[in-house]
C-alpha positions as CSV (number, residue, x, y, z in Angstrom):
1,M,99.8,143.5,107.5
2,S,97.7,145.3,104.8
3,P,97.7,149.1,104.7
4,P,94.5,150.7,106.0
5,A,91.6,151.1,103.5
6,R,91.3,154.5,101.8
7,W,88.0,156.2,101.2
8,G,86.8,158.6,98.6
9,G,83.9,160.0,96.7
10,C,82.6,162.5,94.2
11,L,82.2,166.3,94.6
12,C,78.5,166.1,95.5
13,G,78.9,163.2,97.8
14,R,76.4,160.9,96.1
15,V,79.1,158.3,95.2
16,R,81.4,156.9,97.8
17,Y,83.9,154.1,97.6
18,R,86.6,152.3,99.5
19,V,89.9,150.9,98.2
20,S,91.8,148.3,100.2
21,G,95.3,146.8,99.7
22,T,98.2,148.6,98.1
23,S,98.3,150.4,94.8
24,L,100.0,148.7,91.9
25,Y,101.3,152.1,91.0
26,D,100.3,155.8,91.3
27,T,100.4,157.6,88.0
28,F,100.2,161.0,86.4
29,C,98.9,160.2,82.8
30,H,99.5,162.9,80.2
31,C,97.6,161.2,77.3
32,V,95.2,163.3,75.3
33,P,92.1,161.3,76.3
34,C,92.9,161.8,80.0
35,Q,93.5,165.5,79.4
36,K,90.1,165.8,77.7
37,A,88.3,163.6,80.3
38,T,89.6,165.7,83.2
39,G,89.7,169.1,81.5
40,T,93.2,169.6,82.7
41,V,96.9,168.7,82.0
42,A,96.8,165.1,83.2
43,M,94.9,162.5,85.1
44,S,96.2,161.5,88.5
45,S,95.2,157.9,89.3
46,T,95.9,155.2,91.8
47,I,96.0,151.9,89.9
48,R,94.4,149.1,91.9
49,R,93.2,145.6,91.6
50,R,89.5,145.7,90.7
51,S,88.8,143.4,93.6
52,D,90.2,146.1,96.0
53,L,87.5,148.6,94.9
54,E,84.1,148.6,96.7
55,I,81.5,151.2,95.7
56,T,79.7,151.7,99.0
57,Q,77.2,154.3,97.9
58,G,75.7,155.8,94.7
59,R,76.2,153.0,92.2
60,D,72.8,154.1,90.8
61,V,74.1,157.5,89.8
62,L,77.3,156.3,88.2
63,K,77.4,156.9,84.4
64,A,79.9,155.4,82.0
65,Y,81.6,156.6,78.8
66,K,83.2,154.0,76.5
67,D,86.5,155.7,75.5
68,T,87.7,154.1,72.2
69,S,90.5,156.5,71.6
70,T,93.1,154.4,73.4
71,D,96.5,153.3,72.1
72,S,95.6,149.6,72.5
73,G,92.4,150.0,70.5
74,K,90.6,148.4,73.3
75,P,87.9,150.5,75.1
76,L,88.4,152.1,78.5
77,M,85.2,152.6,80.5
78,R,85.3,155.9,82.2
79,N,82.9,156.1,85.2
80,F,81.7,159.4,86.6
81,C,79.0,160.7,88.8
82,G,75.8,161.5,86.9
83,E,74.9,164.3,89.3
84,C,78.1,166.3,89.6
85,G,80.2,165.0,86.8
86,S,83.2,164.0,88.9
87,M,85.5,161.5,87.0
88,L,85.9,158.5,89.4
89,F,87.1,155.3,87.8
90,A,88.6,154.0,84.6
91,F,88.2,150.3,83.7
92,P,90.6,149.3,80.9
93,D,89.6,146.3,78.7
94,V,93.3,145.7,78.0
95,L,94.0,145.0,81.7
96,D,90.7,143.6,82.9
97,T,92.0,143.0,86.5
98,V,92.8,146.6,87.3
99,V,91.0,149.9,87.8
100,G,92.3,153.5,87.8
101,V,90.8,155.4,90.6
102,A,90.9,159.2,90.2
103,A,93.4,160.2,92.9
104,G,91.8,163.6,93.4
105,T,88.7,161.9,94.7
106,L,90.5,160.2,97.6
107,D,89.5,161.8,101.0
108,D,93.2,161.8,101.9
109,F,94.5,163.1,98.5
110,D,97.1,165.2,100.3
111,Q,98.8,161.9,101.2
112,W,98.9,160.6,97.6
113,R,102.2,160.7,95.7
114,P,102.8,159.6,92.1
115,D,105.5,157.1,91.4
116,T,104.9,156.9,87.7
117,E,104.4,159.3,84.7
118,Q,103.0,157.9,81.5
119,Y,102.4,159.4,78.0
120,C,105.3,161.9,78.8
121,M,105.4,162.6,75.0
122,R,102.1,164.5,75.6
123,R,103.2,166.3,78.8
124,A,102.2,170.0,78.5
125,G,105.3,172.1,77.6
126,F,104.9,174.3,80.7
127,L,105.0,171.3,83.1
128,E,108.2,170.0,84.6
129,K,108.9,166.3,85.1
130,I,107.7,165.2,88.5
131,K,110.9,165.3,90.6
132,D,110.0,162.4,92.9
133,V,109.3,160.0,90.1
134,D,112.3,157.8,89.3
135,P,113.4,158.3,85.7
136,S,112.9,154.5,85.0
137,R,109.1,155.1,85.8
138,R,108.6,157.8,83.2
139,F,107.2,156.3,80.0
140,T,106.8,157.9,76.6
141,G,103.5,156.0,76.2
142,S,101.7,153.5,78.4
143,V,103.5,151.7,81.3
144,R,104.1,148.9,78.8
145,S,106.2,151.3,76.6
146,E,109.9,152.4,76.7
147,P,111.0,154.7,79.5
148,E,111.3,158.4,78.5
149,A,114.8,159.4,77.3
150,Q,116.8,161.2,80.0
């Protein structure tokens, strides 16, 4: 049986979405582009199949930024609400079947837990490793890179 759908949206409420199925992984990304896109220490995302995302409202106010500062050299389309500026989705060209959904925009964000940390080499010096993340799921770079040294 599939888990129940999760709902979310932007700060102003103009954009609403639904994600179904299970996450591929739930990550805390410490890369510099994610820090700059969020204006904070990391991006918390639930990584899903693109087919599991349904934008139910506000597609007309979504804006996109083509981020070309990726490790792969392939662009990442960052989608945000054109009204309130909430970062909502990231569509990587390098993995064209997945979408990163900004976890903080989930209605039940208090239920979200990361199982992965990536770009740990860029983790802010004042941040601790996330204790509930298995060490084998902490990567120096992307999830395709080597795990972080213990």
